N, C-alpha and C positions, 0 to 999 in steps of 0.2 A: 540421596536427599541433599538438596541445596537449600541453605538457610541464610537469612540476613536480618539485620535489625528492621528492615522494611521490605515487604513484598507488595508489588502493585499489579494486581491481576488484570486491570482494565475493565473486566466484566463484573467486578465486584468491588467492594470497599477495600481501601488499603489495609494491609495486615501488619501490625506491629509485632516484631519478633516472629516473623513468618517463615514458612518453609514450603518447598516444592519437591514432592517425591516423583521420581521419573523411573520408567522402565523402558530401556532401549530408546525408541524415538517418540514416546508418548508420555504425557503427564498423567500420573496416577491420582495425585491428591494435592490440593493447595489449601493451606490453613495455618493456624497458629502452630508454632514449632512443637510445643508439648503434645498437641493432639496428633500431629503427623508422626512424631516419634513413637507415640503409643500405638498407632496403627501399624507401624513398620519398625519394630524394635531392633531388628538385626541389620537395618540399612546402614550403609556407609554415609557419613555426613560430610559435606563440603561447606564450610562456614565462610561466608563472604562478609565484608564490611559494606556499608552503604545500602543500596536498593537493587532488588531483582525486579526486572520488568520484562514483558514480552519483547522479543526481538523487534527492532524497527523495521517497517515495511516501506520501501521506496516505490511509489506508484509510476515512476517514469525515470528510468536509469539507463545510461550507456553500459556497454559490456566492459567495464573497467573494474579494478579492485574496489570493493565497497569500503566505506568508512566504518570505523568501529561501531558496533551496536546493530548494524543492519544484517538481518538474517534472511530476508526475502525481498524480491523486487520484480518489477515489470521491466523487461529489457527488450528494446527494439533492435532487430538485426536485419541485414539485407539478404542473407542466405542461411537457411537452416543447415546446409551441408558444411558450412564454415566451422572449423573446430572452435572458434571463438563464440559460436552460438550455443554450444553446450553449456547449460546453466551452471555457474559456480555456486549458486544459492537456490533455495526453494523459490518458486514463483512461476511466472508465465513468460515464455519467450515469444515475442510478437514479430512475425515476419512482415516486413514492409512490402506492401503491394503498391507498385508505382505505375502499373499499366495505364497509359493515357488515352487509349481508344478502345471502343467496344470491339472493333475487329481484331485487334491484337490480343485482347482478352479472350475472345472466342477461339482464336487460332491456337494460341499456345499458353497464355497466362493462366487460365482457369485450371487446365489439366496439370500444369506444372505446380501450381499451388496445392492442389489436392494430393498430388503425389508426394510432395515435400512433407506435408502434414502427416501423411500416413506412414512415412518411413522413419519418423523419429520417436523416441521412447520417453520424451519429457513433455510436460504440458506446453502447448503452443496456442497462439492466437494470431490475429491479423491486425496489422497497423495500417489503417486506410490512408495511404498517401496519394492515391489516385485522385485526379480532378474530374474524371468522367462520371457523370451522374448514373449512367446505366451500370457501370462497373461497381459503383457504390451500392446500388440496389442488389446486385448479385452477391456482393459480400455479405449484405444483410441476410440474404437467403441462406448462404453457406454457413453463416454463424449459427442460425437457428437449426439448420439441418444436421450439422455435425457437433452442435453444442460448444462452439468455439467462442472465446472471448475476443472482443474488439477494442482496440485503442485508437482514438481519433484525436486530432489536434485542431483546436478552434482557430489556430493561425492559418490553417489550410482550408477549412470549410466553415461556413456559418452554421449555427445550431439549427436554423430553419431548414437548410439544405440537407443536413444530416438526418433530420426528422422526416423530411419528405422521402428520403431514400429508404427509411426503415432501419437505419443503423442504430439510432438511440434506443436505449432500453436497459434493463438491469444487467444484461450481458456485456454492456459497453461502459468504459470509462473515458473521460475526456480530459486531455492535457490542456490546461488553461494557462496560456502564456501572454495573452493580451486582454484588451478591454472586454468586459461582459456587461451587456445592458440588462435591465430588469427582466425583459421578455426572455432573453436567453437563459438567465438563471432560473426563471420559472419553468421553462421548457425542460431543463435538466431535472428539476425536481419532479415534474409530472411524469417523466419517463423513468425516474429512479436510476438515472445515470450518475455515477460518482464523478465529482469534479476534482481533478488532481491539480492543485495549485502549484505552479512552477516558479522558479526564482525570478524570471523576468516580470511576471505579474506583480510580485511583491515590490520590485524596484519601480515599475512604471505606473501601476494602478493598485496600490495597496488597499484603497478603499473598496475595490471590487472583491478582493479576498475577504475583507471584513463583511461585505454584504452577503457573500456565500454562507458565512457563519451565521450572521444575524437572521437570514431568511430561512434557515433550516435545510440547506442543500447537504446532500451526502458528500463528505469532504475527505480527501486524501492529500498527501504531499508528495510531489515528484521533484527530485533534485536536479535531474539532467546533469549529474556529475558535479554539482556545486554543493559540497558539504553533505550533511545528513538531514533526514527529515526533522530531527530535533532542532537543528540550526534554523530551519525554515519556521518551525513552530515558535521558536524564540523571537525570530525577526517579526512575526505577526504580533506577538504579545508586546514586544517593545514599541512597535508602531502605535498600538492601541494606547499604551501607557503614555507615549509621547503626546497624545491628544488629550491627556488628562482624564481618560476613561478607564474604568475598572469593571467591566461587565461580569456579573456573577457566573462562575463556572467556566470562564474562558480558558484558563490553564488546563482544566480537565478535558475540554473539548479538543484543544490543540494536541495534547498528548494522545488522545484517542485517534485523531486524524493521522498521527505519525505511526500508529501501530494497527489498530483494528480497521481504520479507514483504508489503508493500503491493501489489507487483506480483502476487504469488501470489494475494492476496485477490481481485483482479479478473481472474484468469486470463491475465495478461499477462507471465508469467515464462518462457515458452517460445516457440520459433519465431522467425521473422524479425521484427525490430523489437521484440524483448522488452525489458522494462524492469527496473530495479532492479539491473543489473550492467553492467560494462564488459567487453565481449567481442566478437569479430568477429560481425557480423550484428545486434548489439543496436542499439537506437535511440541516437543520439548526443546524449542528454540527460545533462547532468552538472552538478555543482556544484563550486565551488572554495572551500575553507575555509583560513583562515590558521592552520592546525594543523601542528604539527611535534613531533617527539620520538621517543624510542626505541620507544614503544608506540603505533602508529597509531590503534587503536580507542579507546584511553584518551584520546589527544590530541583526537580528534574529539568525545568526550563532555565535554571540559573547558570547553566553551562558546566556541570560537573564532568570530570573525565570519565571515560568508559574504562572500567577495570577489566572487563572480560566480555567476550561474545561467545556464547555456547550454542553450537549447532548440532542437533541430534544426528547420529550416524544413520 
């Protein structure tokens, strides 16, 4: 059992003097410490100071050492046979598909992709880096046939072109690094594709990141190796405050984007072993931050140090 002055399940209200009981790689119970102790009287307790949260989930990350607090991520690689492609964290490894002609795709690219996917034992998806519309269409077919996740970059394709090819949908999340017009944001909402806000969007078009929040898009945070998802969440919050605005619930929505949002982007937010929340049946991956205060979500966005990252075996 892990306990702390504050537990932030994400899927439920914050718990003062809370605890998380785990068995092997799964969460058994989350609740007030006295009730968890009563249900598991013989359990060994690890007492933390600060706040226990679900592990952070990075929706677009290079295959480098993750920052503290990150327990799952979406990683793009160029070859699944490369030892660097073997995931160090829970999540999905996306193979970059760069074939630029339908002929090359038909000759070798398609079969090579299917073979590579079948030969690995970890969750894989496809990163659509090709510019050929017919190859994009076939990737959409493969995604639905094999139940694969797809990651696309709006810097490479327009939302309209992706939709025409059939790529967009709940199985797909979109790395947003540049400008997004209202029509593109609406299209992502209609197709239930998660928008992963990347650091360059925050630097160049922070108002577009705010619009994704305001308009109700499914939101995740992708670092591309620049800090952690909480750093991005804090940058968005600081930009909003710099404009003299304090939208209700903003801090909570940003913390949710840094945890549950990333899990949703990879299709890992439901079922046994789900990520991004602390609840019975979820994977027992979590982070501990030296955060405290009356308003838990705000405290977490104030920049507290990460005391521990716990990843279930």
